[in-house]
PASEBA-1860 file (N, C-alpha, C; in nm, 3 decimals):
! residues 133
1> MSASKPHI> 11.633/31.786/22.557/11.741/31.841/22.659/11.729/31.988/22.696 ~ 11.714/32.065/22.821/11.709/32.210/22.794/11.824/32.267/22.820 ~ 11.805/32.408/22.719/11.986/32.496/22.678/12.000/32.525/22.831 ~ 11.941/32.584/22.990/11.954/32.609/23.095/12.042/32.579/23.112 ~ 12.129/32.607/23.203/12.205/32.540/23.299/12.137/32.516/23.436 ~ 12.167/32.340/23.476/12.136/32.305/23.602/12.123/32.410/23.708 ~ 12.050/32.433/23.797/12.034/32.552/23.901/12.024/32.436/24.059 ~ 12.134/32.482/24.103/12.174/32.386/24.223/12.211/32.497/24.368
9> LVVDDEPN> 12.142/32.464/24.469/12.108/32.559/24.592/12.195/32.467/24.656 ~ 12.260/32.508/24.740/12.373/32.517/24.854/12.360/32.560/24.953 ~ 12.316/32.474/25.076/12.309/32.536/25.191/12.435/32.466/25.286 ~ 12.466/32.599/25.363/12.550/32.543/25.453/12.576/32.643/25.526 ~ 12.586/32.647/25.690/12.563/32.780/25.801/12.755/32.819/25.793 ~ 12.832/32.733/25.725/13.022/32.818/25.702/13.029/32.883/25.597 ~ 13.052/32.954/25.582/13.083/33.118/25.521/13.192/33.055/25.416 ~ 13.246/33.023/25.424/13.412/32.923/25.344/13.358/32.855/25.295
17> VLVTYRLI> 13.288/32.715/25.329/13.234/32.624/25.231/13.143/32.686/25.142 ~ 13.016/32.817/25.224/12.890/32.829/25.063/13.011/32.840/24.950 ~ 13.079/32.985/25.009/13.170/33.028/24.911/13.269/32.927/24.817 ~ 13.287/32.821/24.897/13.420/32.742/24.781/13.305/32.637/24.712 ~ 13.233/32.569/24.749/13.080/32.515/24.654/13.061/32.607/24.528 ~ 13.023/32.717/24.583/12.968/32.797/24.416/13.090/32.787/24.350 ~ 13.192/32.857/24.389/13.308/32.861/24.296/13.297/32.710/24.223 ~ 13.310/32.622/24.267/13.373/32.511/24.225/13.267/32.427/24.134
25> LQQQGYEV> 13.115/32.497/24.148/13.019/32.421/24.049/12.987/32.550/23.953 ~ 13.009/32.703/23.974/13.000/32.766/23.867/13.078/32.735/23.816 ~ 13.249/32.708/23.845/13.341/32.671/23.700/13.294/32.523/23.649 ~ 13.220/32.485/23.735/13.173/32.357/23.609/13.052/32.403/23.534 ~ 12.982/32.510/23.495/12.870/32.546/23.417/12.740/32.584/23.503 ~ 12.743/32.547/23.612/12.587/32.517/23.681/12.564/32.667/23.736 ~ 12.444/32.711/23.730/12.368/32.817/23.798/12.390/32.808/23.955 ~ 12.431/32.843/24.019/12.418/32.863/24.200/12.362/32.963/24.279
33> NAAISSEE> 12.307/32.946/24.412/12.281/32.986/24.458/12.319/32.900/24.574 ~ 12.366/32.973/24.706/12.399/32.998/24.873/12.305/33.035/24.919 ~ 12.247/32.945/25.005/12.187/32.965/25.096/12.296/32.939/25.244 ~ 12.293/33.044/25.377/12.349/33.052/25.500/12.233/32.980/25.602 ~ 12.139/32.985/25.611/12.031/32.932/25.716/11.913/32.853/25.619 ~ 11.868/32.810/25.689/11.740/32.713/25.647/11.593/32.835/25.568 ~ 11.637/32.890/25.666/11.583/33.037/25.617/11.563/33.047/25.484 ~ 11.687/33.080/25.442/11.704/33.137/25.316/11.694/33.076/25.232
41> ARNTLQKG> 11.739/32.936/25.213/11.743/32.793/25.151/11.550/32.795/25.146 ~ 11.479/32.830/25.224/11.309/32.812/25.206/11.287/32.904/25.100 ~ 11.331/33.064/25.093/11.321/33.138/25.054/11.344/33.108/24.888 ~ 11.459/33.089/24.900/11.491/33.006/24.722/11.400/32.899/24.678 ~ 11.399/32.809/24.780/11.305/32.698/24.660/11.120/32.729/24.689 ~ 11.129/32.835/24.733/10.971/32.864/24.742/10.977/32.948/24.573 ~ 11.103/32.988/24.575/11.065/33.053/24.387/11.077/32.971/24.306 ~ 11.137/32.803/24.305/11.098/32.719/24.197/11.224/32.712/24.141
49> GVDLLLCD> 11.279/32.617/24.065/11.355/32.639/23.941/11.476/32.547/24.001 ~ 11.461/32.445/24.146/11.614/32.423/24.162/11.628/32.308/24.100 ~ 11.739/32.257/24.060/11.746/32.074/24.016/11.760/32.035/24.094 ~ 11.886/32.054/24.213/11.954/31.978/24.320/11.977/32.059/24.418 ~ 11.956/31.980/24.570/12.003/32.053/24.654/12.109/32.008/24.721 ~ 12.228/32.099/24.737/12.315/32.001/24.877/12.286/32.067/24.937 ~ 12.266/32.030/25.063/12.258/32.083/25.157/12.313/32.006/25.294 ~ 12.427/32.084/25.403/12.465/32.053/25.538/12.372/32.004/25.595
57> LSLEKQQS> 12.389/31.860/25.682/12.323/31.786/25.776/12.295/31.847/25.892 ~ 12.405/31.997/25.940/12.339/32.046/26.129/12.371/32.177/26.031 ~ 12.249/32.222/26.025/12.233/32.407/26.043/12.200/32.453/26.179 ~ 12.173/32.624/26.177/12.131/32.714/26.276/12.001/32.662/26.361 ~ 12.001/32.660/26.455/11.907/32.635/26.549/11.807/32.514/26.548 ~ 11.934/32.414/26.569/11.847/32.336/26.578/11.797/32.247/26.426 ~ 11.849/32.330/26.327/11.727/32.290/26.181/11.823/32.192/26.128 ~ 11.797/32.085/26.104/11.854/32.018/26.002/11.806/31.985/25.866
65> GFDVIQFG> 11.933/31.922/25.787/11.892/31.916/25.614/11.789/31.848/25.593 ~ 11.774/31.748/25.667/11.631/31.670/25.667/11.559/31.785/25.667 ~ 11.519/31.885/25.711/11.395/31.978/25.721/11.373/32.051/25.622 ~ 11.547/32.086/25.589/11.564/32.204/25.418/11.491/32.111/25.282 ~ 11.551/31.965/25.309/11.540/31.886/25.202/11.416/31.812/25.166 ~ 11.309/31.799/25.272/11.140/31.780/25.297/11.067/31.927/25.232 ~ 11.113/32.046/25.311/11.077/32.138/25.242/11.059/32.182/25.123 ~ 11.219/32.119/25.030/11.171/32.133/24.910/11.110/32.031/24.833
73> REIDPGLS> 11.110/31.921/24.896/11.051/31.821/24.805/10.893/31.843/24.845 ~ 10.805/31.938/24.922/10.690/31.895/24.943/10.696/32.011/24.776 ~ 10.735/32.112/24.754/10.716/32.186/24.628/10.767/32.106/24.545 ~ 10.846/32.032/24.502/10.863/31.954/24.393/10.938/31.822/24.471 ~ 10.807/31.704/24.431/10.871/31.591/24.441/10.965/31.518/24.415 ~ 10.985/31.561/24.317/11.092/31.506/24.225/11.228/31.572/24.292 ~ 11.265/31.650/24.352/11.372/31.729/24.361/11.493/31.684/24.478 ~ 11.625/31.655/24.369/11.710/31.550/24.392/11.827/31.657/24.533
81> AVLLTGYA> 11.873/31.566/24.644/11.885/31.670/24.685/12.040/31.543/24.768 ~ 12.173/31.610/24.789/12.253/31.539/24.865/12.257/31.593/25.007 ~ 12.329/31.513/25.109/12.340/31.550/25.212/12.467/31.567/25.251 ~ 12.552/31.668/25.306/12.722/31.708/25.314/12.665/31.652/25.475 ~ 12.818/31.594/25.543/12.808/31.605/25.636/12.942/31.593/25.712 ~ 13.040/31.616/25.863/13.164/31.564/25.893/13.065/31.490/25.945 ~ 12.980/31.454/26.037/12.948/31.338/26.115/12.784/31.301/26.092 ~ 12.773/31.193/26.080/12.669/31.138/26.034/12.621/31.000/26.171
89> SVEANDRA> 12.494/31.029/26.250/12.475/30.912/26.330/12.440/30.770/26.211 ~ 12.411/30.652/26.282/12.332/30.581/26.248/12.196/30.581/26.176 ~ 12.136/30.617/26.258/12.014/30.691/26.264/11.960/30.836/26.113 ~ 12.080/30.904/26.140/12.094/30.957/25.973/12.129/30.935/25.876 ~ 12.206/30.827/25.859/12.259/30.773/25.739/12.152/30.681/25.716 ~ 12.033/30.599/25.787/11.953/30.513/25.767/11.818/30.594/25.710 ~ 11.799/30.723/25.768/11.671/30.833/25.713/11.757/30.863/25.536 ~ 11.862/30.878/25.549/11.868/30.929/25.385/11.868/30.820/25.355
97> ERENIPVL> 11.873/30.709/25.380/11.902/30.571/25.269/11.759/30.551/25.237 ~ 11.621/30.579/25.306/11.535/30.534/25.321/11.496/30.645/25.192 ~ 11.500/30.831/25.267/11.454/30.881/25.159/11.522/30.877/25.059 ~ 11.611/30.852/25.017/11.673/30.811/24.864/11.766/30.944/24.876 ~ 11.869/30.985/24.961/11.959/31.092/24.982/12.092/31.052/25.029 ~ 12.176/31.021/24.884/12.306/31.035/24.903/12.368/31.111/25.039 ~ 12.449/31.044/25.123/12.554/31.123/25.198/12.679/31.146/25.155 ~ 12.747/31.274/25.179/12.882/31.293/25.159/12.951/31.316/25.272
105> FKPIAIQQ> 13.064/31.226/25.298/13.156/31.319/25.407/13.218/31.392/25.468 ~ 13.228/31.517/25.497/13.317/31.609/25.546/13.479/31.559/25.544 ~ 13.591/31.605/25.509/13.636/31.680/25.373/13.599/31.591/25.263 ~ 13.474/31.690/25.153/13.450/31.589/25.038/13.503/31.608/24.978 ~ 13.577/31.529/24.882/13.704/31.503/24.738/13.594/31.559/24.629 ~ 13.626/31.652/24.591/13.524/31.731/24.493/13.501/31.623/24.365 ~ 13.605/31.582/24.306/13.578/31.469/24.267/13.436/31.403/24.227 ~ 13.386/31.364/24.361/13.332/31.275/24.379/13.212/31.323/24.408
113> LLTVIAEL> 13.234/31.467/24.459/13.061/31.552/24.494/13.037/31.562/24.320 ~ 13.138/31.625/24.228/13.105/31.635/24.084/13.093/31.518/23.995 ~ 13.095/31.392/24.063/13.048/31.264/23.997/12.889/31.279/24.062 ~ 12.876/31.275/24.211/12.775/31.255/24.255/12.623/31.348/24.197 ~ 12.693/31.454/24.163/12.547/31.632/24.103/12.548/31.536/23.966 ~ 12.697/31.503/23.885/12.634/31.474/23.745/12.504/31.359/23.713 ~ 12.546/31.246/23.845/12.436/31.154/23.794/12.317/31.217/23.877 ~ 12.305/31.248/23.925/12.178/31.279/23.986/12.090/31.364/23.927
121> LRKNNESR> 12.181/31.463/23.855/12.074/31.557/23.723/12.080/31.462/23.611 ~ 12.135/31.368/23.565/12.126/31.266/23.462/11.959/31.192/23.504 ~ 11.994/31.141/23.625/11.885/31.067/23.661/11.746/31.143/23.643 ~ 11.755/31.289/23.701/11.658/31.393/23.717/11.583/31.412/23.559 ~ 11.722/31.377/23.537/11.664/31.537/23.330/11.590/31.360/23.296 ~ 11.630/31.266/23.288/11.563/31.143/23.223/11.417/31.092/23.261 ~ 11.476/31.112/23.455/11.285/31.108/23.504/11.141/31.184/23.408 ~ 11.235/31.388/23.436/11.149/31.393/23.368/11.123/31.447/23.229
129> QAHGR> 11.230/31.377/23.144/11.160/31.344/22.929/11.055/31.243/22.983 ~ 11.099/31.101/23.061/11.010/30.999/23.051/10.893/31.040/23.109 ~ 10.858/31.178/23.180/10.697/31.195/23.249/10.645/31.329/23.136 ~ 10.734/31.322/23.066/10.707/31.456/22.978/10.680/31.616/23.011 ~ 10.783/31.618/23.147/10.819/31.765/23.191/10.932/31.841/23.142
END
């Protein structure tokens, strides 16, 4: 297991949400980047090293969390992601299920968020170890 902290990218177009998630996750020992737009998120993803992506479903200018996750997975096909939303349509839920993306509904219980993150990072780590990465 790597000695470095897991790196989480949080993407949300609400500044208060970004600050809250960043503080909570940093207190849990994660390295956290926050992006307020899909463009900012793409720039961070291009640099590499993101272990987990927490992304709001609805972003600016008709961008969706799916767009950002898809971009991230083009760079790292094994990228784990969680979709955060106040409301998701049946279509969005179905797509998330097909693409193996957990959906958490706002307001999100912090313990639920931390449990989902820990489980995804554990699976990610096991998968990378099994593939020798």
